[in-house]
DSSP file (Angstrom, degrees, kcal/mol; ACC not computed):
  #  RESIDUE AA STRUCTURE BP1 BP2  ACC     N-H-->O    O-->H-N    N-H-->O    O-->H-N    TCO  KAPPA ALPHA  PHI   PSI    X-CA   Y-CA   Z-CA
    1    1 A M              0   0    0      0, 0.0     2,-0.3     0, 0.0    51,-0.2   0.000 360.0 360.0 360.0 136.2    1.9   46.6   -6.4
    2    2 A Q  E     -A   51   0A   0     49,-1.7    49,-3.0    51,-0.1     2,-0.1  -0.993 360.0-104.6-145.8 150.1    1.7   49.3   -3.8
    3    3 A T  E     -A   50   0A   0     -2,-0.3     2,-0.3    47,-0.2    47,-0.2  -0.466  44.9-166.7 -69.5 151.0    3.3   50.0   -0.4
    4    4 A A  E     -A   49   0A   0     45,-2.4    45,-0.6    -2,-0.1     2,-0.2  -0.956  17.1-138.6-140.7 155.0    0.9   49.3    2.4
    5    5 A T     >  -     0   0    0     -2,-0.3     4,-2.2    43,-0.1     5,-0.2  -0.590  38.1-103.6-101.0 170.4    0.5   49.9    6.1
    6    6 A L  H  > S+     0   0    0      1,-0.2     4,-2.4    -2,-0.2     5,-0.1   0.867 125.1  55.8 -62.1 -34.9   -0.7   47.5    8.7
    7    7 A A  H  > S+     0   0    0      2,-0.2     4,-2.2     1,-0.2    -1,-0.2   0.904 106.1  50.4 -63.6 -40.4   -4.0   49.5    8.7
    8    8 A D  H  > S+     0   0    0      2,-0.2     4,-2.3     1,-0.2    -2,-0.2   0.925 110.6  49.0 -61.3 -44.3   -4.2   48.9    4.9
    9    9 A I  H  X S+     0   0    0     -4,-2.2     4,-2.6     1,-0.2    -2,-0.2   0.894 108.7  54.2 -63.2 -39.4   -3.7   45.2    5.4
   10   10 A G  H  X S+     0   0    0     -4,-2.4     4,-2.4     2,-0.2    -1,-0.2   0.910 108.8  47.7 -60.5 -43.3   -6.4   45.2    8.1
   11   11 A R  H  X S+     0   0    0     -4,-2.2     4,-1.9     2,-0.2    -2,-0.2   0.900 111.8  50.2 -64.7 -40.4   -8.9   46.8    5.8
   12   12 A M  H  X S+     0   0    0     -4,-2.3     4,-1.1     2,-0.2    44,-0.3   0.903 110.8  50.1 -63.0 -40.7   -8.0   44.3    3.0
   13   13 A A  H >X S+     0   0    0     -4,-2.6     4,-0.8     1,-0.2     3,-0.6   0.927 108.7  50.8 -64.5 -45.2   -8.4   41.4    5.5
   14   14 A E  H >< S+     0   0    0     -4,-2.4     3,-0.6     1,-0.2    -1,-0.2   0.881 108.4  53.1 -60.2 -37.5  -11.8   42.7    6.6
   15   15 A A  H 3< S+     0   0    0     -4,-1.9    -1,-0.2     1,-0.2    -2,-0.2   0.775 114.4  42.0 -68.0 -25.8  -12.9   42.9    3.0
   16   16 A A  H XX S+     0   0    0     -4,-1.1     3,-2.2    -3,-0.6     4,-0.5   0.424  83.4 132.9-100.9  -0.5  -11.9   39.3    2.4
   17   17 A A  T << S+     0   0    0     -4,-0.8    93,-0.1    -3,-0.6    94,-0.1  -0.204  70.5  25.7 -55.3 139.8  -13.3   37.9    5.7
   18   18 A G  T 34 S+     0   0    0     92,-0.5    -1,-0.3     2,-0.4    92,-0.1   0.198 114.4  67.9  90.3 -15.6  -15.3   34.7    5.2
   19   19 A R  T <4 S+     0   0    0     -3,-2.2     2,-0.5     1,-0.1    -2,-0.2   0.491  87.6  71.4-110.2  -7.7  -13.4   33.8    2.1
   20   20 A I     <  +     0   0    0     -4,-0.5    -2,-0.4    90,-0.2    50,-0.2  -0.939  43.4 167.2-115.6 130.8  -10.0   33.1    3.6
   21   21 A R        +     0   0    0     48,-3.3     2,-0.3    -2,-0.5    49,-0.2   0.604  64.8  25.9-111.4 -21.8   -9.3   30.0    5.7
   22   22 A Q  E     -b   70   0A   0     47,-1.7    49,-2.1    44,-0.1     2,-0.4  -0.966  54.7-146.7-146.5 158.4   -5.5   29.9    5.9
   23   23 A I  E     -bc  71 119A   0     95,-2.7    97,-2.3    -2,-0.3     2,-0.4  -0.998  17.3-159.3-125.1 128.2   -2.4   32.1    5.8
   24   24 A F  E     -bc  72 120A   0     47,-3.1    49,-2.5    -2,-0.4     2,-0.4  -0.929   6.4-149.6-113.4 134.1    0.8   30.6    4.3
   25   25 A L  E     +bc  73 121A   0     95,-2.6    97,-2.5    -2,-0.4    98,-0.3  -0.859  25.1 161.3-108.5 131.8    4.2   32.1    5.2
   26   26 A H  E     -b   74   0A   0     47,-2.6    49,-1.9    -2,-0.4     2,-0.3  -0.803  35.4-133.0-134.1 169.9    7.1   32.1    2.7
   27   27 A W  E     -b   75   0A   0     -2,-0.3    49,-0.2    47,-0.3   114,-0.1  -0.926  26.0-131.1-118.3 158.0   10.3   33.5    1.8
   28   28 A S        -     0   0    0     47,-2.6    50,-0.1    -2,-0.3    48,-0.1   0.704  21.9-136.7 -80.7 -18.3   10.9   34.4   -1.8
   29   29 A A  S    S+     0   0    0     48,-1.5    51,-0.3    46,-0.3    49,-0.2   0.717  76.4  97.3  61.6  22.0   14.3   32.7   -2.2
   30   30 A G  B    S-f   78   0B   0     47,-0.9    49,-1.4    49,-0.2    -1,-0.2  -0.335  81.3 -65.7-117.5-158.4   15.2   35.9   -4.0
   31   31 A H    >   -     0   0    0     47,-0.2     3,-1.6    -2,-0.1    -1,-0.1  -0.556  52.2 -90.9 -95.5 156.7   16.9   39.1   -3.2
   32   32 A Y  T 3  S+     0   0    0      1,-0.2    -1,-0.1    -2,-0.2    45,-0.1  -0.370 116.7  26.1 -53.6 144.8   16.0   42.0   -0.9
   33   33 A G  T 3  S+     0   0    0     43,-0.2    -1,-0.2     1,-0.1    11,-0.1   0.597  93.8 111.2  74.9  10.8   14.0   44.5   -2.9
   34   34 A Q    <   -     0   0    0     -3,-1.6    -1,-0.1     2,-0.0    43,-0.1  -0.747  49.9-170.0-120.2  82.7   12.7   41.9   -5.4
   35   35 A P        -     0   0    0      0, 0.0     2,-0.4     0, 0.0    -4,-0.1  -0.340   7.0-152.1 -74.2 155.2    9.0   41.4   -4.9
   36   36 A F    >   -     0   0    0     38,-0.1     3,-1.0    -2,-0.1    16,-0.1  -0.980  14.6-142.9-126.5 138.0    7.0   38.6   -6.6
   37   37 A D  T 3  S+     0   0    0     -2,-0.4    -1,-0.0     1,-0.2     5,-0.0   0.276  87.0  88.7 -87.8  14.0    3.3   38.7   -7.5
   38   38 A D  T 3  S+     0   0    0     22,-0.1     2,-0.3    23,-0.1    -1,-0.2   0.601  88.2  61.7 -74.9 -12.7    2.8   35.0   -6.6
   39   39 A Y  S <  S-     0   0    0     -3,-1.0    34,-0.2     1,-0.1     3,-0.1  -0.814  76.2-140.9-115.1 152.0    2.1   36.4   -3.1
   40   40 A H  S    S+     0   0    0     32,-2.1    12,-2.5    -2,-0.3    13,-0.8   0.860  93.5  25.2 -74.4 -37.4   -0.6   38.7   -1.8
   41   41 A I  E     -De  51  73A   0     31,-1.7    33,-2.5    10,-0.2     2,-0.4  -0.992  65.8-171.1-133.9 133.8    1.9   40.5    0.5
   42   42 A C  E     -De  50  74A   0      8,-2.3     8,-3.1    -2,-0.4     2,-0.5  -0.958   8.8-155.1-122.1 145.4    5.6   40.9    0.4
   43   43 A I  E     -De  49  75A   0     31,-2.4    33,-2.9    -2,-0.4     6,-0.2  -0.981  12.3-147.7-124.7 122.8    7.8   42.3    3.1
   44   44 A D    >   -     0   0    0      4,-2.8     3,-2.5    -2,-0.5   -12,-0.1  -0.266  35.9 -87.8 -86.9 173.8   11.2   43.8    2.3
   45   45 A Q  T 3  S+     0   0    0      1,-0.3    50,-0.5    31,-0.2    49,-0.3   0.723 125.9  46.4 -57.4 -29.0   14.4   43.9    4.4
   46   46 A N  T 3  S-     0   0    0     48,-0.1    -1,-0.3    49,-0.1    -2,-0.0   0.287 125.3 -95.8 -97.2  10.2   13.5   47.1    6.3
   47   47 A G  S <  S+     0   0    0     -3,-2.5     2,-0.3     1,-0.3    -2,-0.2   0.592  70.7 155.1  88.2  11.7    9.9   45.9    7.1
   48   48 A E        -     0   0    0      1,-0.0    -4,-2.8   -45,-0.0     2,-0.4  -0.580  34.8-141.0 -73.6 133.3    8.3   47.7    4.2
   49   49 A I  E     -AD   4  43A   0    -45,-0.6   -45,-2.4    -2,-0.3     2,-0.5  -0.808  13.4-164.5-100.6 133.3    5.0   46.0    3.2
   50   50 A Y  E     -AD   3  42A   0     -8,-3.1    -8,-2.3    -2,-0.4     2,-0.8  -0.977  11.0-151.9-116.1 123.4    4.0   45.6   -0.4
   51   51 A A  E     -AD   2  41A   0    -49,-3.0   -49,-1.7    -2,-0.5   -10,-0.2  -0.855  12.7-172.1 -88.3 110.5    0.4   44.7   -1.2
   52   52 A M        +     0   0    0    -12,-2.5     2,-0.3    -2,-0.8    -1,-0.2   0.719  69.1  21.3 -79.9 -21.6    0.9   42.9   -4.5
   53   53 A H        -     0   0    0    -13,-0.8    -1,-0.1    -3,-0.1   -51,-0.1  -0.973  70.0-131.3-143.9 153.3   -2.9   42.6   -5.2
   54   54 A D  S    S+     0   0    0     -2,-0.3     2,-0.6     1,-0.1    -1,-0.1   0.769  93.2  58.9 -76.6 -27.0   -5.9   44.5   -4.0
   55   55 A D    >   -     0   0    0      1,-0.1     3,-1.6   -39,-0.0    -1,-0.1  -0.913  61.9-162.4-114.9 114.5   -8.0   41.4   -3.1
   56   56 A L  T 3  S+     0   0    0     -2,-0.6    -1,-0.1   -44,-0.3    16,-0.1   0.673  91.5  62.0 -68.0 -15.9   -6.7   38.9   -0.6
   57   57 A S  T 3  S+     0   0    0      2,-0.1    12,-0.3    12,-0.1    -1,-0.3   0.494  74.3 118.0 -89.1  -1.5   -9.1   36.3   -1.9
   58   58 A Q  S <  S-     0   0    0     -3,-1.6     2,-0.5     1,-0.1    12,-0.1  -0.444  73.5-117.2 -62.4 134.9   -7.6   36.3   -5.3
   59   59 A I        +     0   0    0     -2,-0.1     2,-0.3    10,-0.1     9,-0.1  -0.663  42.4 174.7 -81.1 120.8   -6.2   32.8   -6.0
   60   60 A L        -     0   0    0     -2,-0.5     2,-1.3     7,-0.4     3,-0.4  -0.811  39.6-108.4-122.8 163.5   -2.4   33.0   -6.5
   61   61 A A  S    S+     0   0    0     -2,-0.3     3,-0.1     1,-0.2   -23,-0.1  -0.621  74.9 114.5 -95.2  76.6    0.3   30.3   -7.0
   62   62 A H  S    S+     0   0    0     -2,-1.3     2,-0.4     1,-0.3    -1,-0.2   0.719  73.1  31.4-114.0 -30.8    2.1   30.3   -3.7
   63   63 A T  S >  S-     0   0    0     -3,-0.4     3,-2.6     7,-0.1    -1,-0.3  -0.951  89.8-109.2-137.7 114.2    1.5   27.0   -2.0
   64   64 A W  T 3  S-     0   0    0     -2,-0.4    -3,-0.0     1,-0.3    65,-0.0  -0.120  97.5  -9.3 -48.0 123.5    1.0   23.8   -4.0
   65   65 A Q  T 3  S+     0   0    0      1,-0.1    -1,-0.3     2,-0.0    -4,-0.0   0.581 123.4  80.9  64.3  16.0   -2.7   22.6   -3.8
   66   66 A H    <   +     0   0    0     -3,-2.6    -2,-0.1     1,-0.1    -1,-0.1  -0.055  52.2 105.5-138.4  35.7   -3.6   25.2   -1.1
   67   67 A N    >   +     0   0    0      2,-0.1     3,-1.2    -4,-0.1    -7,-0.4   0.743  54.8  89.0 -93.6 -24.4   -4.1   28.4   -2.9
   68   68 A S  T 3  S+     0   0    0      1,-0.3   -47,-0.1    -9,-0.1     3,-0.1  -0.576 104.9   5.6 -74.2 133.4   -7.9   28.7   -2.8
   69   69 A G  T 3  S+     0   0    0    -12,-0.3   -48,-3.3    -2,-0.3   -47,-1.7   0.795 111.5 112.2  66.7  28.4   -9.1   30.4    0.4
   70   70 A A  E <   -b   22   0A   0     -3,-1.2     2,-0.4   -50,-0.2   -10,-0.3  -0.988  58.7-142.7-138.2 143.9   -5.6   31.3    1.4
   71   71 A V  E     -b   23   0A   0    -49,-2.1   -47,-3.1    -2,-0.4     2,-0.5  -0.881  17.2-153.1 -99.3 133.6   -3.4   34.3    1.7
   72   72 A G  E     -b   24   0A   0     -2,-0.4   -32,-2.1   -49,-0.2   -31,-1.7  -0.939  15.0-179.9-108.4 127.0    0.3   34.0    0.7
   73   73 A M  E     -be  25  41A   0    -49,-2.5   -47,-2.6    -2,-0.5     2,-0.4  -0.984   4.7-170.6-127.6 137.0    2.8   36.3    2.4
   74   74 A A  E     -be  26  42A   0    -33,-2.5   -31,-2.4    -2,-0.4     2,-0.4  -0.974  22.9-136.2-133.2 142.3    6.6   36.3    1.7
   75   75 A L  E     -be  27  43A   0    -49,-1.9   -47,-2.6    -2,-0.4     2,-1.4  -0.800  32.0-124.9 -84.2 133.8    9.7   37.8    3.1
   76   76 A L  S    S+     0   0    0    -33,-2.9     2,-0.3    -2,-0.4   -43,-0.2  -0.677  74.4  76.5 -83.9  94.2   11.9   39.1    0.3
   77   77 A C        +     0   0    0     -2,-1.4   -48,-1.5   -45,-0.1   -47,-0.9  -0.964  33.8  87.1-173.8-178.9   15.1   37.2    1.1
   78   78 A C  B >   +f   30   0B   0     11,-3.8     3,-1.9    -2,-0.3     2,-0.2   0.643  41.4 164.8  78.0  23.0   17.1   34.0    1.2
   79   79 A A  T 3  S+     0   0    0    -49,-1.4    10,-0.6    10,-0.3    -1,-0.3  -0.522  78.0  15.7 -59.5 131.6   18.8   34.1   -2.3
   80   80 A G  T 3  S+     0   0    0    -51,-0.3    -1,-0.3     1,-0.2     7,-0.2   0.570  94.2 150.1  79.3   8.9   21.5   31.5   -2.0
   81   81 A A    <   -     0   0    0     -3,-1.9     2,-0.3     5,-0.2     5,-0.2  -0.382  26.2-165.6 -73.2 152.7   20.1   29.9    1.1
   82   82 A T        -     0   0    0      3,-3.5     3,-0.2    -2,-0.1    -1,-0.0  -0.782  40.8 -97.2-124.4 173.5   20.6   26.2    1.8
   83   83 A T  S    S+     0   0    0     -2,-0.3     3,-0.1     1,-0.2    -2,-0.0   0.606 126.5  40.3 -68.8  -9.1   18.9   23.9    4.4
   84   84 A K  S    S+     0   0    0      1,-0.3     2,-0.3    63,-0.0    64,-0.2   0.629 123.5  27.7-109.0 -20.5   21.8   24.5    6.7
   85   85 A E        -     0   0    0     -3,-0.2    -3,-3.5    62,-0.1    -1,-0.3  -0.994  65.0-137.1-151.3 135.0   22.5   28.3    6.2
   86   86 A L        -     0   0    0     -2,-0.3     3,-0.5    -5,-0.2    -5,-0.2   0.373  46.8-134.5 -81.7   5.4   20.3   31.2    5.2
   87   87 A G        -     0   0    0      1,-0.2    -1,-0.2    -7,-0.2    -7,-0.1  -0.118  43.8 -44.7  78.0-171.9   22.8   32.7    2.7
   88   88 A P  S    S+     0   0    0      0, 0.0    -1,-0.2     0, 0.0    -8,-0.1   0.571 134.0  47.0 -76.9  -9.0   24.0   36.3    2.3
   89   89 A E  S    S+     0   0    0    -10,-0.6   -11,-3.8    -3,-0.5   -10,-0.3  -0.515  77.2 165.4-130.2  65.5   20.4   37.7    2.4
   90   90 A P        -     0   0    0      0, 0.0     2,-0.1     0, 0.0    56,-0.1  -0.219  52.1 -73.0 -73.9 168.7   18.7   36.1    5.4
   91   91 A P        -     0   0    0      0, 0.0     2,-0.2     0, 0.0   -14,-0.1  -0.411  54.7-136.0 -58.5 135.5   15.5   37.3    7.0
   92   92 A T     >  -     0   0    0      1,-0.1     4,-2.4    -3,-0.1     5,-0.2  -0.522  18.8-112.5 -89.8 162.4   16.2   40.5    8.9
   93   93 A S  H  > S+     0   0    0      1,-0.2     4,-2.6     2,-0.2     5,-0.3   0.897 120.0  55.1 -58.6 -40.2   14.8   41.3   12.3
   94   94 A A  H  > S+     0   0    0    -49,-0.3     4,-2.3     1,-0.2    -1,-0.2   0.900 108.9  47.5 -61.3 -40.8   12.7   44.0   10.8
   95   95 A Q  H  > S+     0   0    0    -50,-0.5     4,-2.8     2,-0.2     5,-0.2   0.932 112.0  49.1 -65.4 -45.4   11.2   41.4    8.3
   96   96 A I  H  X S+     0   0    0     -4,-2.4     4,-2.2     1,-0.2    -2,-0.2   0.931 114.5  44.3 -62.0 -46.5   10.5   38.9   11.1
   97   97 A E  H  X S+     0   0    0     -4,-2.6     4,-2.4     2,-0.2    -1,-0.2   0.908 114.3  49.7 -65.9 -41.1    8.8   41.4   13.3
   98   98 A C  H  X S+     0   0    0     -4,-2.3     4,-2.6    -5,-0.3    -2,-0.2   0.897 109.9  50.9 -65.1 -40.0    6.8   42.9   10.5
   99   99 A M  H  X S+     0   0    0     -4,-2.8     4,-2.7     2,-0.2    -1,-0.2   0.930 110.5  49.6 -62.5 -43.5    5.6   39.5    9.3
  100  100 A A  H  X S+     0   0    0     -4,-2.2     4,-2.1     1,-0.2    -2,-0.2   0.923 112.4  47.1 -61.2 -44.3    4.5   38.7   12.9
  101  101 A Q  H  X S+     0   0    0     -4,-2.4     4,-2.2     1,-0.2    -1,-0.2   0.910 112.6  49.8 -62.3 -41.9    2.6   42.0   13.1
  102  102 A T  H  X S+     0   0    0     -4,-2.6     4,-2.8     2,-0.2    -2,-0.2   0.884 107.8  53.4 -66.9 -39.0    1.0   41.4    9.7
  103  103 A I  H  X S+     0   0    0     -4,-2.7     4,-3.1     2,-0.2     5,-0.2   0.940 109.5  49.5 -57.9 -46.8    0.0   37.9   10.7
  104  104 A G  H  X S+     0   0    0     -4,-2.1     4,-2.3     1,-0.2    -2,-0.2   0.913 112.0  46.9 -59.8 -44.5   -1.8   39.4   13.8
  105  105 A V  H  X S+     0   0    0     -4,-2.2     4,-2.7     2,-0.2     5,-0.2   0.908 113.9  48.5 -65.0 -42.4   -3.6   42.0   11.7
  106  106 A L  H  X S+     0   0    0     -4,-2.8     4,-2.9     2,-0.2     5,-0.2   0.943 111.2  49.1 -63.6 -47.4   -4.6   39.4    9.1
  107  107 A C  H  X>S+     0   0    0     -4,-3.1     5,-2.4     1,-0.2     4,-0.9   0.920 114.3  46.2 -59.3 -43.6   -5.9   37.0   11.8
  108  108 A A  H  <5S+     0   0    0     -4,-2.3     3,-0.5    -5,-0.2    -1,-0.2   0.948 117.0  43.0 -63.7 -48.5   -7.9   39.7   13.4
  109  109 A G  H  <5S+     0   0    0     -4,-2.7    -2,-0.2     1,-0.2   -92,-0.2   0.825 119.4  42.5 -68.8 -32.5   -9.3   41.1   10.2
  110  110 A L  H  <5S-     0   0    0     -4,-2.9   -92,-0.5    -5,-0.2    -1,-0.2   0.512 107.5-124.6 -90.0  -6.2  -10.1   37.6    8.8
  111  111 A D  T  <5 +     0   0    0     -4,-0.9    -3,-0.2    -3,-0.5    -4,-0.1   0.929  61.4 144.1  58.5  48.7  -11.4   36.4   12.1
  112  112 A L      < -     0   0    0     -5,-2.4    -1,-0.2    -6,-0.2    -2,-0.1  -0.916  54.0-114.3-114.4 142.5   -9.0   33.4   12.1
  113  113 A P        -     0   0    0      0, 0.0     2,-1.5     0, 0.0     5,-0.1  -0.457  26.6-122.9 -66.8 148.1   -7.3   31.9   15.1
  114  114 A C  S    S+     0   0    0     -2,-0.1     2,-0.3     4,-0.1    49,-0.1  -0.653  70.9 115.2 -92.2  79.0   -3.5   32.4   15.1
  115  115 A D  S >> S-     0   0    0     -2,-1.5     4,-2.8     1,-0.0     3,-1.3  -0.839  83.1 -89.5-140.4 174.9   -2.7   28.7   15.3
  116  116 A F  T 34 S+     0   0    0      1,-0.3    -1,-0.0    -2,-0.3    -2,-0.0   0.813 120.6  59.2 -59.8 -33.1   -1.1   25.9   13.3
  117  117 A D  T 34 S+     0   0    0      1,-0.2    -1,-0.3   -95,-0.0     3,-0.1   0.765 121.3  24.2 -68.1 -23.8   -4.4   25.0   11.6
  118  118 A H  T <4 S+     0   0    0     -3,-1.3   -95,-2.7     1,-0.3     2,-0.4   0.637 123.9  44.7-117.1 -21.0   -4.8   28.5   10.1
  119  119 A V  E  <  +c   23   0A   0     -4,-2.8     2,-0.3   -97,-0.2    -1,-0.3  -0.962  68.2 158.4-132.4 113.8   -1.3   29.9    9.9
  120  120 A R  E     -c   24   0A   0    -97,-2.3   -95,-2.6    -2,-0.4     2,-0.1  -0.967  37.4-122.3-136.0 149.6    1.6   27.8    8.6
  121  121 A T  E  >  -c   25   0A   0     -2,-0.3     4,-2.3   -97,-0.2     5,-0.2  -0.478  36.0-111.7 -76.6 161.5    5.0   28.2    7.0
  122  122 A H  H  > S+     0   0    0    -97,-2.5     4,-3.0     1,-0.2     5,-0.2   0.876 120.2  56.9 -61.9 -35.8    5.5   26.7    3.6
  123  123 A A  H  > S+     0   0    0     18,-1.7     4,-2.2   -98,-0.3    -1,-0.2   0.926 107.1  47.7 -60.5 -44.6    7.9   24.3    5.3
  124  124 A E  H  > S+     0   0    0     17,-0.3     4,-1.7     2,-0.2    -2,-0.2   0.924 115.5  44.0 -63.8 -44.1    5.2   23.1    7.7
  125  125 A Q  H  X S+     0   0    0     -4,-2.3     4,-1.9     1,-0.2    -2,-0.2   0.906 111.6  53.8 -67.3 -40.6    2.6   22.7    4.9
  126  126 A A  H  X>S+     0   0    0     -4,-3.0     5,-2.8     1,-0.2     6,-0.8   0.883 106.1  53.3 -62.0 -38.1    5.2   21.0    2.6
  127  127 A D  H ><5S+     0   0    0     -4,-2.2     3,-0.9     4,-0.3    -1,-0.2   0.925 108.6  49.4 -61.9 -43.0    5.9   18.5    5.4
  128  128 A L  H 3<5S+     0   0    0     -4,-1.7    -1,-0.2     1,-0.2    -2,-0.2   0.847 114.4  46.1 -63.0 -32.8    2.2   17.7    5.7
  129  129 A D  H 3<5S-     0   0    0     -4,-1.9    -1,-0.2    -5,-0.1    -2,-0.2   0.439 118.9-108.9 -92.5  -1.0    2.1   17.2    1.9
  130  130 A G  T <<5S+     0   0    0     -3,-0.9     6,-0.3    -4,-0.7    -3,-0.2   0.681  97.8  86.4  87.3  18.7    5.2   15.1    1.7
  131  131 A Y      < +     0   0    0     -5,-2.8     8,-1.7    -6,-0.1     7,-1.0   0.090  68.1  94.9-134.8  26.7    7.7   17.5    0.0
  132  132 A G  S > >S-     0   0    0     -6,-0.8     5,-3.1     5,-0.2     3,-1.8  -0.174  94.6 -64.7-105.2-162.8    9.1   19.4    3.0
  133  133 A P  T 3 5S+     0   0    0      0, 0.0     7,-0.1     0, 0.0    -9,-0.1   0.761 127.8  57.6 -59.6 -28.3   12.1   19.2    5.2
  134  134 A A  T 3 5S+     0   0    0      2,-0.0    -7,-0.0     0, 0.0    -8,-0.0   0.634 125.1  11.3 -77.9 -12.3   11.1   15.9    6.7
  135  135 A T  T < 5S-     0   0    0     -3,-1.8    -4,-0.1     0, 0.0    -8,-0.1   0.353 136.6  -9.3-127.8-101.2   11.0   14.2    3.3
  136  136 A T  T   5S-     0   0    0     -6,-0.3    -5,-0.1    -9,-0.0    -4,-0.1   0.640  74.0-139.2 -86.5 -14.2   12.4   15.6    0.0
  137  137 A C      < +     0   0    0     -5,-3.1    -5,-0.2     2,-0.2     3,-0.2   0.809  53.2 142.3  60.4  33.4   13.1   19.1    1.2
  138  138 A E  S    S+     0   0    0     -7,-1.0     2,-0.4     1,-0.2    -6,-0.2   0.896  74.6  26.7 -66.5 -39.7   11.8   20.7   -1.9
  139  139 A R        +     0   0    0     -8,-1.7    -1,-0.2   -16,-0.1    -2,-0.2  -0.990  59.7 152.4-128.2 126.1   10.2   23.6    0.1
  140  140 A W    >   +     0   0    0     -2,-0.4     3,-2.0    -8,-0.2     4,-0.3   0.032  18.1 165.2-141.2  27.6   11.6   24.6    3.5
  141  141 A D  T 3  S-     0   0    0      1,-0.3   -18,-1.7     2,-0.1   -17,-0.3  -0.244  75.5  -3.5 -51.0 127.4   10.6   28.3    3.7
  142  142 A L  T 3  S+     0   0    0      2,-0.2    -1,-0.3   -20,-0.1    13,-0.2   0.717  81.5 141.8  60.1  26.3   10.9   29.6    7.2
  143  143 A W  S <  S+     0   0    0     -3,-2.0    11,-1.8     1,-0.3     9,-1.1   0.867  86.8   4.8 -60.4 -37.0   11.8   26.2    8.6
  144  144 A F        -     0   0    0     -4,-0.3    -1,-0.3     9,-0.2    -2,-0.2  -0.970  69.8-149.9-142.0 154.6   14.1   28.3   10.8
  145  145 A L  S    S+     0   0    0     -2,-0.3     2,-0.3     1,-0.2    -1,-0.1   0.765  77.0  22.6 -98.8 -29.3   14.3   32.1   10.9
  146  146 A Q  S >  S-     0   0    0    -56,-0.1     3,-2.4   -61,-0.0    -1,-0.2  -0.980  91.8 -89.7-138.3 149.4   18.0   32.8   11.8
  147  147 A N  T 3  S+     0   0    0     -2,-0.3     3,-0.1     1,-0.3   -62,-0.1  -0.360 116.4  30.5 -55.7 133.4   21.2   30.8   11.4
  148  148 A G  T 3  S+     0   0    0      1,-0.4    -1,-0.3   -64,-0.2     2,-0.1   0.168  88.0 126.8  98.8 -17.3   21.6   28.8   14.6
  149  149 A D  S <  S-     0   0    0     -3,-2.4    -1,-0.4     1,-0.1     3,-0.1  -0.398  72.8 -97.1 -67.4 150.6   17.9   28.4   15.3
  150  150 A A    >   -     0   0    0      1,-0.1     3,-1.5    -3,-0.1     4,-0.2  -0.485  47.6-100.8 -65.6 136.1   16.7   24.8   15.8
  151  151 A P  T 3  S+     0   0    0      0, 0.0    -7,-0.2     0, 0.0    -1,-0.1  -0.315 106.5  26.3 -57.5 139.4   15.2   23.4   12.5
  152  152 A G  T 3  S+     0   0    0     -9,-1.1     4,-0.3    -3,-0.1    -8,-0.2   0.484  91.5 102.7  88.7   4.0   11.5   23.4   12.5
  153  153 A T    <>  +     0   0    0     -3,-1.5     4,-2.3   -10,-0.6     5,-0.2   0.572  50.8  90.1 -95.9  -9.2   11.0   26.4   14.9
  154  154 A G  H  > S+     0   0    0    -11,-1.8     4,-2.4     1,-0.2     5,-0.2   0.895  87.9  46.0 -58.0 -47.0   10.2   29.1   12.4
  155  155 A G  H  > S+     0   0    0    -13,-0.2     4,-2.8     1,-0.2     5,-0.2   0.922 113.0  48.8 -64.4 -45.1    6.4   28.7   12.4
  156  156 A A  H  > S+     0   0    0     -4,-0.3     4,-2.4     1,-0.2    -1,-0.2   0.890 112.1  50.0 -63.4 -38.8    6.0   28.5   16.1
  157  157 A I  H  X S+     0   0    0     -4,-2.3     4,-2.6     2,-0.2     5,-0.2   0.946 112.8  46.1 -64.3 -47.3    8.2   31.6   16.6
  158  158 A L  H  X S+     0   0    0     -4,-2.4     4,-2.5    -5,-0.2    -2,-0.2   0.914 114.3  47.2 -64.1 -43.0    6.2   33.6   14.1
  159  159 A R  H  X S+     0   0    0     -4,-2.8     4,-2.4     2,-0.2    -1,-0.2   0.907 112.5  50.7 -64.7 -40.5    2.8   32.5   15.5
  160  160 A G  H  X S+     0   0    0     -4,-2.4     4,-1.9    -5,-0.2    -2,-0.2   0.923 112.3  45.7 -62.5 -44.8    4.0   33.2   19.0
  161  161 A K  H  X S+     0   0    0     -4,-2.6     4,-2.5     2,-0.2    -2,-0.2   0.907 111.6  53.0 -63.7 -41.8    5.2   36.7   18.1
  162  162 A A  H  X S+     0   0    0     -4,-2.5     4,-2.4     1,-0.2    -2,-0.2   0.915 108.0  50.3 -61.0 -43.3    1.9   37.3   16.2
  163  163 A K  H  X S+     0   0    0     -4,-2.4     4,-2.0     2,-0.2    -1,-0.2   0.896 109.7  51.5 -61.8 -40.0   -0.1   36.4   19.2
  164  164 A W  H  X S+     0   0    0     -4,-1.9     4,-1.5     1,-0.2    -2,-0.2   0.935 110.4  47.8 -62.8 -46.0    1.9   38.8   21.4
  165  165 A Y  H  X S+     0   0    0     -4,-2.5     4,-0.7     1,-0.2    -2,-0.2   0.880 109.5  54.2 -62.9 -36.7    1.3   41.6   18.9
  166  166 A M  H >< S+     0   0    0     -4,-2.4     3,-0.7     1,-0.2    -1,-0.2   0.892 108.1  49.3 -63.4 -39.1   -2.4   40.8   18.9
  167  167 A E  H 3< S+     0   0    0     -4,-2.0    -1,-0.2     1,-0.2    -2,-0.2   0.800 106.8  56.6 -69.2 -28.8   -2.5   41.1   22.7
  168  168 A M  H 3<        0   0    0     -4,-1.5    -1,-0.2     1,-0.2    -2,-0.2   0.637 360.0 360.0 -78.4 -14.5   -0.7   44.4   22.5
  169  169 A R    <<        0   0    0     -4,-0.7    -1,-0.2    -3,-0.7    -2,-0.1   0.472 360.0 360.0 -73.1 360.0   -3.3   46.0   20.2
């Protein structure tokens, strides 16, 4: 694990281009400051980025049946969250903005469109696979980003912000 800049992530993405087809977005369901190496990239409460592995094409256990050719990125937060309330350690504004910026850098470096087919929250993928918020609700990472947000809006918000950051580059 090492701290990383957006430029570092961009270089890692360029090195993995052609081997990555999707990006999956998570929260760790743990505490701020508690990174997990199940993800390629972790983002802490103040927007600090941790590159958990040197190679973004390394297969890690972040999204059931979708780990090959995929980058897993997680916000370090949401310990004690429920499907109705994000708990005492919700995603911070710094984390949300940093994740959006990182999505943009990854999409640019990997030459992937920033769309639903290529960038999904774990909740969105879990719904497609039958274990998300629409069914058993086993995984609902980033289903919403802040208390009071409409359920199911997290992915669209993150992709929209990422596209905006990509246009600003």
